[in-house]
N, C-alpha and C positions, 0 to 999 in steps of 0.2 A: 271550334274557336280556341280551345286550349292550345292546339298545335300552332295556330296562327299567332297566339300571344307568345308562345315560346320562341317563335322566330323573330319577334320584335322585342323592344325594350319595355313592353307593357307588363306590369306585374299584377296578377289577379290571385287572390288568396285561394289556396288549394282546399281551404276549409269551407268554401262556399260553392254551391251549385248555382251559377248565375242564370241558368236557363231551365229552371224547374217549373213544372206545371203546378200552379198554385190553386188549390181547391177553394171553393166559397168559404168565407166571404172575400177571398183574394181577387186579384185582377188578372186572370189568365196566366201568362208567363211572368216569372219573377225570380228573385234571388233567395235561396234558402240555405240556412246554415247546416252543414254536415255534422258539426259538433259544437259544443258550447264556445262562445266567443266572449272575450273580456273587453271592458271599456278601454279605449285607446288603441286597439288593434287596427292595423291598416289592412283594409280589404281590397283596395285598388290604388295603384300608382300608374297614372297614364300620361306619358309624354304627349305634348301637343302634336308631335310628329306622327303619332299613331291615330290621330283624329282626322276626320274629314272636315276641311275648312273651306270657306267660300272660294269659288273659282275666280282667279285673277282676271278681271275684265277691264281693259283699258278704255274701250269706247262704249261702256254700258249706257243704256237709256237713263235719263234723269230719274225716272220713277223707280228704278231697280235698287232695292236695298240689300243689305248683307244676307238676310234670310233667303232672298230670291237668288242671290249668287250662290248660296249653299245648295239650293235646289238644283242649279245648273251643274254644280260639281258632282252632286249625287247622280244626276242623269248621265253625266260624262263617264263616270266610273261604271255605272250599271249598263248603259246602252252602248256606249262607244267602245270602252275597253273590254267590257263583258268578263269572260273567264280570265282574261289577262290582268285584270285589276288586282292590285295588291290587297285591296279591301274585299275581295270576293267572298271569303268566309263570313265577314261581317254583313255584307249585303244580303247574303242568303238567310240571315236571321231576321231581316226586316219583313213585317207583314206586307202583303200585296193588296189588301183591302182594309178599310177602316169603317165598318158598318155603323159604329156608334159616334163617329165624327160627323158633324152637320154637313161637311162637304160631300158626304156620301149618303145623305138622307134622301128618302123618296120625296116626291112632290107633296104627298100627303103629310109626311113628317115635317117638312119645311113649313107647311101651312100652320102647323101647331106652334111653331116658333114665332109667329107673327105677333108683334108688339114687344117682344123680349129684346134685351140688349144684344143677344147673339144674332138675332135677325138683322138688327141695325148694323152690327160690325161686319157681317157677311156681305152686306151691300155696300160697305164703305172701304176703309183702309185696312183690308185684310190681305195677306200675302197671296191669297188665291182668288182675289176678286177678278171677275171675268175680263175686265178691261186690261188689267196687268197681264193676265195669262195670255190673252191675245197678242199683247205687245211683245211678251217674251218669246212666244212661238214664232212670231214674225222676225224677231231679232235673230233667233237661232238659224233661220234659213239664210241669213246674210253672213254666217260664220262657218264656212266650209272647213276651215282649218281646225275648228273645235268639234263641230257636229257635221260630219260628212253628208253629202247630199243623199246618199242611200239610206241614211238614218233620219227618219222624220220624227221630230219631237212635237207631239200633238198635245191637245188640251188634257186628255186623259193621263198622259205621262206627267204633265206638270201638276195635275191635281194629286196624283200619287206622291210626287216629290214634295209638294206643299204639305201634305198630310204627315209625311215622315218628319219633315223639319219642324212643323208646328207642334207635333206631339212628342218629339224625342230630342230635339236639339237643346244644347246648354249655352247659356251666355258665356262669353270668353273675354277676359280683359285684354288678351293679346290680339285676337282676330275678330272680335265682335260676337260670333256665334259659331258653334261647331257640333258635329255629330260625334259622340264619344262612345266607342265600343265598350261593351260590358256595363258601363255606367247607366246606359239607357234601359238596362234590364231591371233596374231598381224601381219598384213602384212607389207611388207617392202617399205620404200621410202628413197632414199638417198638425195633427194632434199628438202623435207619438212616433216620430221618426227615430231611426237608429243612427243615421249618419247624414251629413251634408257635404257637398263638394267644397273643397278648399282650393280655390283658384290661385295658383302661384305663377301665372303667366305661361311659362313653357312646361309646367307640370301640374296635373290635376290629381288631387289625392282625396281619398275617402277613408276617414277614421271613425271608429264606432264611438258614439256618445253614450251609449248604455249597453248593458249586457244583452246577449242573444242566446236563447236556448237552442238546443239541437232540434232541427226540424222547423224552426221558426222562420217566417219570411222576414228578410231584412228590408226595411223601408227607408227611403230617402225623402227629403223635403224639397219640393220643387220651388218653394217660395210661398209667401202668404198672399195669394191672389184670391179673387172671388170666383164663384162658380161660373160666372160668365166666361172667363178665360179657360177654366178647366173643361167645360163642355165644348166651347168653340174649338179649342186646339187639341184637347186630349180625349174628348169623347166620354168623359165621366163627370159625375157630380160628387164632390167630397162632402159627405153628410156630417163629418166631424168638423167641417170648416165653419168657423164663426163669422166669416166675412161674406155673407150673402150680399150681393151688390147689384146696383143698377147703374149702367153706364150712360152718361149724359154728354152730349157734345156742346161746345161753346155756342154753336148755332142755335141749339134748343134754348139755351139760357137767354141769348140775346133776343130771340124771337118772342119769348114770353115777356121779357122786360118791355120791349117795344109795344106789344099788345096791351100791357097794363097801362103804359103811359097814354096810349091813345084812347082806351075805353073809359078811363076815369076822368070825367070832365072836371072834377074837383081838383085833381092833381095836374098842375100846369107844367109845361115844358121848361126844364132848366137848361140854360144855354151855356156853352163853354166860354171861359174868360179869354179876352184877347191877349193877356199877358200873364206871367207867373207871379207878378208882384201884388196880386190882390189877396193872396192867402197862402198859408203854409201848413194848414191842418185839414184833415178831412171833415172836421167838425167846426171849422172856422167860418164865421159870417152867416148871412141869411140868404135865402134863395131868390132867384129871379127866374120865374117861369112864365112862359107864354101859354095862353089858352090853346087847347088842341081840340079837334073835332072828336066827337064821341063815336068812335068806330075802330074796328080792328084793322091792322095793316093788311093790305092786299098783297097778292103775289108779286105784282109789278113793283110795289114800293119796296118789298124785301129784296127784289132783284136789283133795284137801284142801289141800295146800301151794300149788297154783296159786291156789285160791280165796282163801286167806289173803293171799297176795302181792297179788292184785288188790284186796282190801279195804284193804290198807295204802295204796293210792294215794289213798283218800278220807279216811283218818284221819291224825292226826299220827304221823309215823314213830316217834318215840321212845316215844309212848304205846303204840303197837301192839307195839313190841319188848318193853316192860316187861310187857305183858299176856301175851305169848307166853312170856316167861321165868317169870312167876309160875305159869302153867298147867303149864309143864314141871316146875317144882319140886314142885308139888302132886301130880303124877301120875308122879313119876319111878320108881315101882315097876314101871311098865309101860315096858319098854325102847322099844317101838314108839312110844308116845305121847311119850316124852322125845325120841326122835330127830325125830319130826315137829315138835315144838315148837321144837327147836334149829334145824333146817333152815329152817323157815318164818320164824323170827325173823331169821335171817341173810339169807335171800333177800329179805326185806322191806328190810333195811338196804342190801344191794347194789343193790336197785332204787331206793332213796331217793337213793343217791349216784351213780346213773347207770351202773352197771356191768351192770345187767340191763335189757333193753328189747327193742325191735324190731330192734336192730342184730345183726350177725353177726360171727363171727371168721373170718379167712381164714388157713388153714394152708398154707404154701408152703415151697419149698426155702430161700428166703431168710429165712423167719420160721416155723420149725417150731412154735414155742411162743409165741404172742402173749401179752404180759403180762396183758392183760385176761382171757383164758381161764384162765391159770394162777392168777390172783387169785381167781376164783370157786371153784376147787377148793381152794385153800389156806384161804380164809376158811371154807368149809363144814367143813373138817377141823380147824380150830384148837381148842386148848384154851381154857379160860375166860380165863386171863390173857393168852394170845396174842390172843384176840378183843378183850378189853378194850383192850389196847395198840393193836390195829389200829384200833379205833373212834376213838382219840384222834389218829390221824395227820391230816396236812393233805392228803397225796396218797394216795388210796385204791388206786392201781394199784401192785402190788408188782413191783419191777424185779428179776428173778431174777439179772441180770448184776452188780448192784451191792450187793444186800442179802444179809445173812447169814440164810438161812432154815434153820430147825431140820431136822436129818436125818430125823426121823420124818415131818415134813410133806412133805419132798421125796420120801420113799419112797411116801407116800400119793399125791402128785401123779403120779408116774410109773406107779403101779399103776392109777390112774383113767385116765390117758392110754392105757395099753395096752387097758383095757376099752373106751374110746371108739373106738380104732382098730378093734378087733374088731367093735364094733357098726356102725360105718360100712361096714366091708368086707362084713358080712353083708347089707347092703342090696342089694348087686349080685347078679345072677343068674349072672354069669360070673366066672371068675378072670382075673388079669392075663395068664396064659399063653394062655388061650383067646382073649382080645381081641387079643393080638399075632398069633396064628395067623390070625384072621379078617382083621386089617388087612393082613397079608402077602398073603393070598389076594385081597383087594380091590385091592391095588397090582398084582398080576399080571393081574388082570382088566381093569384100566384101562390103556390105552396111554399115557396121560400123566397127570400129577398133576391131581387135582380142583381146580377153581377156582370160587370162589363165583360163582353166577349164570351159569355156563356149563354146557353139556351135554357130558359126557365122551364120548370115542369108546370103543366097546366092541368086543371081539372077536366075530366072527360065525361061526355054524355055518350055512353056506349063506346064506339070506336072513334068518334069524332071529337076534335078539340072544341071545348066549350068557349066561344068568344062572343058572349052576348052583347058586349059594348065596345069592343076593340074596333076602331075605324079601319076600313080596308086600306092596305098599304102601309100600316103603322105597326112596327115591331114593338113588343111589350117593353123591352129594356129601354128603347128610345123614348117611348111614351112616359115611362117612369122618370127618366132623367129630365124630360121636358117639363113634366108636372112639378118636379122638385124645384127646377129653376124658376118656373112661373110663380109658384107659391112663395119661394124665398124673396123674389123681387117685389111682389105685391105686399109682402109683410114689411119690407124696407120702406116702401112708399107710404104705407099706413103709419109707420113710425115717424117718418119725416113730417107727415101731415099733423100728427099729434104734437110734435115738437113745435111746429109753427103756431098752432092754435094755443099752446101753453104760453108761448112767448107773447102772443097778443093779449092773453088774459093778464099776464104779468105786467105788461105795459099799461093796461087799463087800470090796474090796481095802483101803480106808481103815480099815474095822473090824478087819481082820486085822492091821494095823500097830499098833493100839492095844494096850497091855499094862495089865492090871489095871483096865481101865475098868469102870464099873458100868452095868448096864442102866438105861434111863430109866424112872422111876417113873410109870406111867400111871394110878395110882389116887388121886393127890392133886392138889389144885388149888392 
């Protein structure tokens, strides 16, 4: 690699061994200082021209994003150009297997991820979801000028390329995403990194932010993400990371809100306003709700809403909303139809303004209630005047910390959140206590902490490895990471539950202090 760097304009400090074997508690291969380094020293200056960037594709399928185009560029250099590739020395440094990345898990290990956010993301919008990989493989067969017919790009090739990109690529302001030689040898630390990438468009630089001793590993910060992303894409869990997180989709939020509206006979359906002139504040006016049946939404009803929302993408948003409102008013004798119309109209509007889509919400200890998540619940629960006022806003994200939200809406919000927590907890097959017990047994079983990419020592009974509780097909280091992830996510959910319950208690105390107050009229708009 040094000879390759000397032939290019890439500058790598001679004071650093970028491909050193890092002993425990390090992470396999990493960068190590050959001598003491001072704050401010540049250890890497990498022109964008020395990086692998996404393959220019003129007729790419609609689903293909920049990361997937980078996968194709990697496969073009590795499989098509082979030893003739200008990046061959760099390609030879890339691992060919990723045993700790979920894409490479055994069926038994994948089963242990059930209920976690990683499991949900693998089945959804991940760059290596099977539907996309099948589509990319089929597309490659139609591009003989790029991938000759004698070179078959199969699912396993794409899985490898996806693992490289997901675990090693850097965001780029110039090209979206790139594989950056030398820089991807820097392992991650969120607690005490030595350096961070300075993206200057056509030049990527790394300067030291603190001193490095001789022999010390030099650590980069990949960003402040939760362990869901680290395990999904990098195959590791950052134990110093304070951002244990649970990933929630807008569909999860909307489904729990709709179920709450249906199940609570006391809570009546609030209908959208026919014009924006009825209110201008989310706390303005009183409610007008229609009685609903006391039951949860069925699969067919959710499909109706999802279908209507999808159709709204092809129609004018306002026209679709008005049609939904008219249909709702015509059939408001049927509480179920009224609720479906109200919810679908509002889902359409939320989608139109960008609050519903392929994105997800991350619930963590530092942000237990993302404003976007809360906004979806509040909008679906609003009265006519409240929703009319909401539609007239310039900023559609409701800031709970600074805005005066009606007490009834807040009660609905926290009720839905408790339902959401329960729904997420029920996805797991084990309790937090059971996971903690298994994790303690695993720590006793291992003589030293598990390190990504290393084989842990094990206690022996004679000449046989003692594995009294390790499930067949499950590797110790992967079980360790899965348990850490599950424990962290379950603790976040417990924290969110406590927060909601405390808010309910606080609300009850406030009501008790009021004298002579009248109950809010929920039958007029």
